[in-house]
PQR file with spaces between the fields and no chain letter, atoms N, CA, C, O and H, PARSE charges and radii, in Angstrom:
ATOM       1  N    UNK     1     -38.000  -33.006  -58.145 -0.4000 1.5000
ATOM       2  CA   UNK     1     -39.308  -33.648  -58.291 -0.0000 2.0000
ATOM       3  C    UNK     1     -40.264  -33.115  -57.230  0.5500 1.7000
ATOM       4  O    UNK     1     -40.163  -33.466  -56.055 -0.5500 1.4000
ATOM       5  N    UNK     2     -41.186  -32.272  -57.656 -0.4000 1.5000
ATOM       6  CA   UNK     2     -42.081  -31.664  -56.669 -0.0000 2.0000
ATOM       7  C    UNK     2     -43.507  -32.205  -56.741  0.5500 1.7000
ATOM       8  O    UNK     2     -44.358  -31.827  -55.936 -0.5500 1.4000
ATOM       9  H    UNK     2     -41.269  -31.987  -58.612  0.4000 1.0000
ATOM      10  N    UNK     3     -43.770  -33.097  -57.710 -0.4000 1.5000
ATOM      11  CA   UNK     3     -45.088  -33.727  -57.735 -0.0000 2.0000
ATOM      12  C    UNK     3     -44.952  -35.201  -57.391  0.5500 1.7000
ATOM      13  O    UNK     3     -44.055  -35.888  -57.879 -0.5500 1.4000
ATOM      14  H    UNK     3     -43.078  -33.405  -58.364  0.4000 1.0000
ATOM      15  N    UNK     4     -45.848  -35.670  -56.549 -0.4000 1.5000
ATOM      16  CA   UNK     4     -45.816  -37.068  -56.134 -0.0000 2.0000
ATOM      17  C    UNK     4     -47.084  -37.750  -56.632  0.5500 1.7000
ATOM      18  O    UNK     4     -48.194  -37.287  -56.369 -0.5500 1.4000
ATOM      19  H    UNK     4     -46.576  -35.111  -56.152  0.4000 1.0000
ATOM      20  N    UNK     5     -46.910  -38.839  -57.343 -0.4000 1.5000
ATOM      21  CA   UNK     5     -48.084  -39.583  -57.796 -0.0000 2.0000
ATOM      22  C    UNK     5     -48.290  -40.789  -56.898  0.5500 1.7000
ATOM      23  O    UNK     5     -47.357  -41.544  -56.623 -0.5500 1.4000
ATOM      24  H    UNK     5     -46.008  -39.214  -57.557  0.4000 1.0000
ATOM      25  N    UNK     6     -49.500  -40.957  -56.455 -0.4000 1.5000
ATOM      26  CA   UNK     6     -49.837  -42.104  -55.616 -0.0000 2.0000
ATOM      27  C    UNK     6     -50.488  -43.148  -56.505  0.5500 1.7000
ATOM      28  O    UNK     6     -51.443  -42.867  -57.229 -0.5500 1.4000
ATOM      29  H    UNK     6     -50.258  -40.344  -56.679  0.4000 1.0000
ATOM      30  N    UNK     7     -49.955  -44.352  -56.436 -0.4000 1.5000
ATOM      31  CA   UNK     7     -50.382  -45.386  -57.369 -0.0000 2.0000
ATOM      32  C    UNK     7     -51.600  -46.169  -56.883  0.5500 1.7000
ATOM      33  O    UNK     7     -52.060  -47.084  -57.566 -0.5500 1.4000
ATOM      34  H    UNK     7     -49.179  -44.580  -55.848  0.4000 1.0000
ATOM      35  N    UNK     8     -52.111  -45.826  -55.737 -0.4000 1.5000
ATOM      36  CA   UNK     8     -53.319  -46.501  -55.263 -0.0000 2.0000
ATOM      37  C    UNK     8     -54.158  -45.522  -54.461  0.5500 1.7000
ATOM      38  O    UNK     8     -53.642  -44.535  -53.938 -0.5500 1.4000
ATOM      39  H    UNK     8     -51.737  -45.083  -55.182  0.4000 1.0000
ATOM      40  N    UNK     9     -55.443  -45.795  -54.365 -0.4000 1.5000
ATOM      41  CA   UNK     9     -56.353  -44.833  -53.740 -0.0000 2.0000
ATOM      42  C    UNK     9     -56.403  -44.973  -52.219  0.5500 1.7000
ATOM      43  O    UNK     9     -55.809  -45.884  -51.642 -0.5500 1.4000
ATOM      44  H    UNK     9     -55.863  -46.597  -54.790  0.4000 1.0000
ATOM      45  N    UNK    10     -57.118  -44.058  -51.593 -0.4000 1.5000
ATOM      46  CA   UNK    10     -57.192  -44.020  -50.126 -0.0000 2.0000
ATOM      47  C    UNK    10     -57.783  -45.292  -49.544  0.5500 1.7000
ATOM      48  O    UNK    10     -57.317  -45.787  -48.518 -0.5500 1.4000
ATOM      49  H    UNK    10     -57.600  -43.318  -52.061  0.4000 1.0000
ATOM      50  N    UNK    11     -58.817  -45.826  -50.204 -0.4000 1.5000
ATOM      51  CA   UNK    11     -59.454  -47.038  -49.678 -0.0000 2.0000
ATOM      52  C    UNK    11     -58.440  -48.174  -49.590  0.5500 1.7000
ATOM      53  O    UNK    11     -58.390  -48.908  -48.603 -0.5500 1.4000
ATOM      54  H    UNK    11     -59.196  -45.424  -51.038  0.4000 1.0000
ATOM      55  N    UNK    12     -57.634  -48.302  -50.642 -0.4000 1.5000
ATOM      56  CA   UNK    12     -56.609  -49.331  -50.668 -0.0000 2.0000
ATOM      57  C    UNK    12     -55.578  -49.078  -49.570  0.5500 1.7000
ATOM      58  O    UNK    12     -55.119  -50.010  -48.910 -0.5500 1.4000
ATOM      59  H    UNK    12     -57.675  -47.706  -51.443  0.4000 1.0000
ATOM      60  N    UNK    13     -55.220  -47.809  -49.383 -0.4000 1.5000
ATOM      61  CA   UNK    13     -54.251  -47.418  -48.361 -0.0000 2.0000
ATOM      62  C    UNK    13     -54.740  -47.797  -46.964  0.5500 1.7000
ATOM      63  O    UNK    13     -53.996  -48.370  -46.169 -0.5500 1.4000
ATOM      64  H    UNK    13     -55.593  -47.052  -49.919  0.4000 1.0000
ATOM      65  N    UNK    14     -56.006  -47.468  -46.676 -0.4000 1.5000
ATOM      66  CA   UNK    14     -56.533  -47.769  -45.351 -0.0000 2.0000
ATOM      67  C    UNK    14     -56.717  -49.265  -45.143  0.5500 1.7000
ATOM      68  O    UNK    14     -56.612  -49.754  -44.019 -0.5500 1.4000
ATOM      69  H    UNK    14     -56.611  -47.002  -47.323  0.4000 1.0000
ATOM      70  N    UNK    15     -56.992  -49.994  -46.221 -0.4000 1.5000
ATOM      71  CA   UNK    15     -57.085  -51.444  -46.095 -0.0000 2.0000
ATOM      72  C    UNK    15     -55.710  -52.027  -45.766  0.5500 1.7000
ATOM      73  O    UNK    15     -55.604  -53.020  -45.046 -0.5500 1.4000
ATOM      74  H    UNK    15     -57.078  -49.596  -47.135  0.4000 1.0000
ATOM      75  N    UNK    16     -54.649  -51.393  -46.304 -0.4000 1.5000
ATOM      76  CA   UNK    16     -53.285  -51.811  -45.967 -0.0000 2.0000
ATOM      77  C    UNK    16     -53.003  -51.585  -44.488  0.5500 1.7000
ATOM      78  O    UNK    16     -52.421  -52.440  -43.820 -0.5500 1.4000
ATOM      79  H    UNK    16     -54.735  -50.586  -46.888  0.4000 1.0000
ATOM      80  N    UNK    17     -53.419  -50.429  -43.984 -0.4000 1.5000
ATOM      81  CA   UNK    17     -53.241  -50.115  -42.567 -0.0000 2.0000
ATOM      82  C    UNK    17     -54.003  -51.126  -41.717  0.5500 1.7000
ATOM      83  O    UNK    17     -53.498  -51.621  -40.709 -0.5500 1.4000
ATOM      84  H    UNK    17     -53.892  -49.734  -44.527  0.4000 1.0000
ATOM      85  N    UNK    18     -55.227  -51.421  -42.144 -0.4000 1.5000
ATOM      86  CA   UNK    18     -56.074  -52.369  -41.433 -0.0000 2.0000
ATOM      87  C    UNK    18     -55.419  -53.746  -41.367  0.5500 1.7000
ATOM      88  O    UNK    18     -55.407  -54.386  -40.316 -0.5500 1.4000
ATOM      89  H    UNK    18     -55.638  -51.019  -42.963  0.4000 1.0000
ATOM      90  N    UNK    19     -54.877  -54.194  -42.492 -0.4000 1.5000
ATOM      91  CA   UNK    19     -54.208  -55.495  -42.538 -0.0000 2.0000
ATOM      92  C    UNK    19     -52.974  -55.504  -41.645  0.5500 1.7000
ATOM      93  O    UNK    19     -52.695  -56.488  -40.960 -0.5500 1.4000
ATOM      94  H    UNK    19     -54.886  -53.674  -43.346  0.4000 1.0000
ATOM      95  N    UNK    20     -52.243  -54.397  -41.663 -0.4000 1.5000
ATOM      96  CA   UNK    20     -51.037  -54.299  -40.836 -0.0000 2.0000
ATOM      97  C    UNK    20     -51.403  -54.356  -39.359  0.5500 1.7000
ATOM      98  O    UNK    20     -50.676  -54.928  -38.548 -0.5500 1.4000
ATOM      99  H    UNK    20     -52.470  -53.598  -42.219  0.4000 1.0000
ATOM     100  N    UNK    21     -52.543  -53.754  -39.020 -0.4000 1.5000
ATOM     101  CA   UNK    21     -53.000  -53.744  -37.633 -0.0000 2.0000
ATOM     102  C    UNK    21     -53.447  -55.145  -37.209  0.5500 1.7000
ATOM     103  O    UNK    21     -53.202  -55.569  -36.079 -0.5500 1.4000
ATOM     104  H    UNK    21     -53.135  -53.289  -39.679  0.4000 1.0000
ATOM     105  N    UNK    22     -54.106  -55.855  -38.128 -0.4000 1.5000
ATOM     106  CA   UNK    22     -54.614  -57.191  -37.813 -0.0000 2.0000
ATOM     107  C    UNK    22     -53.504  -58.226  -37.740  0.5500 1.7000
ATOM     108  O    UNK    22     -53.572  -59.167  -36.948 -0.5500 1.4000
ATOM     109  H    UNK    22     -54.305  -55.510  -39.045  0.4000 1.0000
ATOM     110  N    UNK    23     -52.475  -58.050  -38.572 -0.4000 1.5000
ATOM     111  CA   UNK    23     -51.381  -59.020  -38.606 -0.0000 2.0000
ATOM     112  C    UNK    23     -50.030  -58.324  -38.465  0.5500 1.7000
ATOM     113  O    UNK    23     -49.267  -58.239  -39.427 -0.5500 1.4000
ATOM     114  H    UNK    23     -52.419  -57.287  -39.216  0.4000 1.0000
ATOM     115  N    UNK    24     -49.738  -57.828  -37.264 -0.4000 1.5000
ATOM     116  CA   UNK    24     -48.501  -57.075  -37.044 -0.0000 2.0000
ATOM     117  C    UNK    24     -47.247  -57.926  -37.210  0.5500 1.7000
ATOM     118  O    UNK    24     -46.156  -57.398  -37.427 -0.5500 1.4000
ATOM     119  H    UNK    24     -50.358  -57.897  -36.483  0.4000 1.0000
ATOM     120  N    UNK    25     -47.405  -59.245  -37.106 -0.4000 1.5000
ATOM     121  CA   UNK    25     -46.235  -60.115  -37.209 -0.0000 2.0000
ATOM     122  C    UNK    25     -45.894  -60.416  -38.657  0.5500 1.7000
ATOM     123  O    UNK    25     -44.786  -60.858  -38.959 -0.5500 1.4000
ATOM     124  H    UNK    25     -48.291  -59.674  -36.929  0.4000 1.0000
ATOM     125  N    UNK    26     -46.853  -60.174  -39.561 -0.4000 1.5000
ATOM     126  CA   UNK    26     -46.619  -60.449  -40.975 -0.0000 2.0000
ATOM     127  C    UNK    26     -45.596  -59.459  -41.522  0.5500 1.7000
ATOM     128  O    UNK    26     -45.750  -58.245  -41.381 -0.5500 1.4000
ATOM     129  H    UNK    26     -47.753  -59.814  -39.315  0.4000 1.0000
ATOM     130  N    UNK    27     -44.565  -59.987  -42.138 -0.4000 1.5000
ATOM     131  CA   UNK    27     -43.522  -59.140  -42.709 -0.0000 2.0000
ATOM     132  C    UNK    27     -44.010  -58.533  -44.021  0.5500 1.7000
ATOM     133  O    UNK    27     -44.609  -59.219  -44.850 -0.5500 1.4000
ATOM     134  H    UNK    27     -44.440  -60.972  -42.253  0.4000 1.0000
ATOM     135  N    UNK    28     -43.752  -57.265  -44.195 -0.4000 1.5000
ATOM     136  CA   UNK    28     -44.076  -56.604  -45.450 -0.0000 2.0000
ATOM     137  C    UNK    28     -42.933  -56.831  -46.437  0.5500 1.7000
ATOM     138  O    UNK    28     -41.764  -56.869  -46.055 -0.5500 1.4000
ATOM     139  H    UNK    28     -43.266  -56.708  -43.522  0.4000 1.0000
ATOM     140  N    UNK    29     -43.286  -56.976  -47.685 -0.4000 1.5000
ATOM     141  CA   UNK    29     -42.241  -57.063  -48.704 -0.0000 2.0000
ATOM     142  C    UNK    29     -41.608  -55.681  -48.862  0.5500 1.7000
ATOM     143  O    UNK    29     -42.186  -54.680  -48.437 -0.5500 1.4000
ATOM     144  H    UNK    29     -44.236  -56.945  -47.995  0.4000 1.0000
ATOM     145  N    UNK    30     -40.445  -55.625  -49.460 -0.4000 1.5000
ATOM     146  CA   UNK    30     -39.775  -54.335  -49.642 -0.0000 2.0000
ATOM     147  C    UNK    30     -40.634  -53.384  -50.456  0.5500 1.7000
ATOM     148  O    UNK    30     -40.718  -52.193  -50.153 -0.5500 1.4000
ATOM     149  H    UNK    30     -39.976  -56.437  -49.805  0.4000 1.0000
ATOM     150  N    UNK    31     -41.277  -53.922  -51.504 -0.4000 1.5000
ATOM     151  CA   UNK    31     -42.148  -53.100  -52.349 -0.0000 2.0000
ATOM     152  C    UNK    31     -43.291  -52.509  -51.534  0.5500 1.7000
ATOM     153  O    UNK    31     -43.561  -51.310  -51.605 -0.5500 1.4000
ATOM     154  H    UNK    31     -41.209  -54.888  -51.750  0.4000 1.0000
ATOM     155  N    UNK    32     -43.960  -53.360  -50.760 -0.4000 1.5000
ATOM     156  CA   UNK    32     -45.092  -52.900  -49.947 -0.0000 2.0000
ATOM     157  C    UNK    32     -44.655  -51.827  -48.963  0.5500 1.7000
ATOM     158  O    UNK    32     -45.319  -50.803  -48.801 -0.5500 1.4000
ATOM     159  H    UNK    32     -43.741  -54.334  -50.702  0.4000 1.0000
ATOM     160  N    UNK    33     -43.509  -52.082  -48.301 -0.4000 1.5000
ATOM     161  CA   UNK    33     -43.031  -51.127  -47.309 -0.0000 2.0000
ATOM     162  C    UNK    33     -42.717  -49.783  -47.959  0.5500 1.7000
ATOM     163  O    UNK    33     -43.059  -48.731  -47.420 -0.5500 1.4000
ATOM     164  H    UNK    33     -42.970  -52.913  -48.433  0.4000 1.0000
ATOM     165  N    UNK    34     -42.063  -49.822  -49.123 -0.4000 1.5000
ATOM     166  CA   UNK    34     -41.711  -48.597  -49.826 -0.0000 2.0000
ATOM     167  C    UNK    34     -42.970  -47.830  -50.227  0.5500 1.7000
ATOM     168  O    UNK    34     -43.054  -46.616  -50.039 -0.5500 1.4000
ATOM     169  H    UNK    34     -41.785  -50.677  -49.561  0.4000 1.0000
ATOM     170  N    UNK    35     -43.948  -48.551  -50.781 -0.4000 1.5000
ATOM     171  CA   UNK    35     -45.199  -47.942  -51.208 -0.0000 2.0000
ATOM     172  C    UNK    35     -45.901  -47.309  -50.006  0.5500 1.7000
ATOM     173  O    UNK    35     -46.388  -46.181  -50.079 -0.5500 1.4000
ATOM     174  H    UNK    35     -43.880  -49.537  -50.933  0.4000 1.0000
ATOM     175  N    UNK    36     -45.944  -48.049  -48.910 -0.4000 1.5000
ATOM     176  CA   UNK    36     -46.594  -47.593  -47.686 -0.0000 2.0000
ATOM     177  C    UNK    36     -45.917  -46.336  -47.146  0.5500 1.7000
ATOM     178  O    UNK    36     -46.587  -45.353  -46.829 -0.5500 1.4000
ATOM     179  H    UNK    36     -45.548  -48.966  -48.851  0.4000 1.0000
ATOM     180  N    UNK    37     -44.596  -46.368  -47.043 -0.4000 1.5000
ATOM     181  CA   UNK    37     -43.862  -45.222  -46.492 -0.0000 2.0000
ATOM     182  C    UNK    37     -43.938  -44.006  -47.398  0.5500 1.7000
ATOM     183  O    UNK    37     -44.011  -42.876  -46.916 -0.5500 1.4000
ATOM     184  H    UNK    37     -44.052  -47.166  -47.301  0.4000 1.0000
ATOM     185  N    UNK    38     -43.921  -44.228  -48.720 -0.4000 1.5000
ATOM     186  CA   UNK    38     -44.055  -43.111  -49.662 -0.0000 2.0000
ATOM     187  C    UNK    38     -45.335  -42.342  -49.385  0.5500 1.7000
ATOM     188  O    UNK    38     -45.326  -41.113  -49.309 -0.5500 1.4000
ATOM     189  H    UNK    38     -43.861  -45.146  -49.112  0.4000 1.0000
ATOM     190  N    UNK    39     -46.429  -43.064  -49.236 -0.4000 1.5000
ATOM     191  CA   UNK    39     -47.722  -42.423  -48.996 -0.0000 2.0000
ATOM     192  C    UNK    39     -47.759  -41.811  -47.604  0.5500 1.7000
ATOM     193  O    UNK    39     -48.302  -40.724  -47.407 -0.5500 1.4000
ATOM     194  H    UNK    39     -46.436  -44.062  -49.298  0.4000 1.0000
ATOM     195  N    UNK    40     -47.175  -42.522  -46.639 -0.4000 1.5000
ATOM     196  CA   UNK    40     -47.137  -42.023  -45.264 -0.0000 2.0000
ATOM     197  C    UNK    40     -46.461  -40.648  -45.230  0.5500 1.7000
ATOM     198  O    UNK    40     -46.990  -39.707  -44.637 -0.5500 1.4000
ATOM     199  H    UNK    40     -46.735  -43.406  -46.800  0.4000 1.0000
ATOM     200  N    UNK    41     -45.287  -40.538  -45.870 -0.4000 1.5000
ATOM     201  CA   UNK    41     -44.557  -39.266  -45.880 -0.0000 2.0000
ATOM     202  C    UNK    41     -45.295  -38.210  -46.687  0.5500 1.7000
ATOM     203  O    UNK    41     -45.269  -37.027  -46.349 -0.5500 1.4000
ATOM     204  H    UNK    41     -44.857  -41.302  -46.351  0.4000 1.0000
ATOM     205  N    UNK    42     -45.950  -38.643  -47.753 -0.4000 1.5000
ATOM     206  CA   UNK    42     -46.720  -37.713  -48.579 -0.0000 2.0000
ATOM     207  C    UNK    42     -47.842  -37.092  -47.750  0.5500 1.7000
ATOM     208  O    UNK    42     -48.121  -35.898  -47.865 -0.5500 1.4000
ATOM     209  H    UNK    42     -45.971  -39.604  -48.028  0.4000 1.0000
ATOM     210  N    UNK    43     -48.482  -37.910  -46.915 -0.4000 1.5000
ATOM     211  CA   UNK    43     -49.583  -37.418  -46.088 -0.0000 2.0000
ATOM     212  C    UNK    43     -49.090  -36.566  -44.920  0.5500 1.7000
ATOM     213  O    UNK    43     -49.850  -35.773  -44.366 -0.5500 1.4000
ATOM     214  H    UNK    43     -48.256  -38.879  -46.822  0.4000 1.0000
ATOM     215  N    UNK    44     -47.828  -36.726  -44.548 -0.4000 1.5000
ATOM     216  CA   UNK    44     -47.253  -35.936  -43.457 -0.0000 2.0000
ATOM     217  C    UNK    44     -47.051  -34.478  -43.844  0.5500 1.7000
ATOM     218  O    UNK    44     -47.105  -33.590  -42.993 -0.5500 1.4000
ATOM     219  H    UNK    44     -47.210  -37.370  -44.999  0.4000 1.0000
ATOM     220  N    UNK    45     -46.817  -34.232  -45.140 -0.4000 1.5000
ATOM     221  CA   UNK    45     -46.471  -32.876  -45.587 -0.0000 2.0000
ATOM     222  C    UNK    45     -47.633  -31.913  -45.476  0.5500 1.7000
ATOM     223  O    UNK    45     -47.495  -30.737  -45.815 -0.5500 1.4000
ATOM     224  H    UNK    45     -46.773  -34.953  -45.831  0.4000 1.0000
């Protein structure tokens, strides 16, 4: 699998980062964490 599809846009992604920064104690659901890390690694490449 060499193509990665991102299911949400950059604005949504940065709003997620913003929320995580504002509420660091809030636990992310497994789905949210997976979605977040998928995009994080995608942007690392």
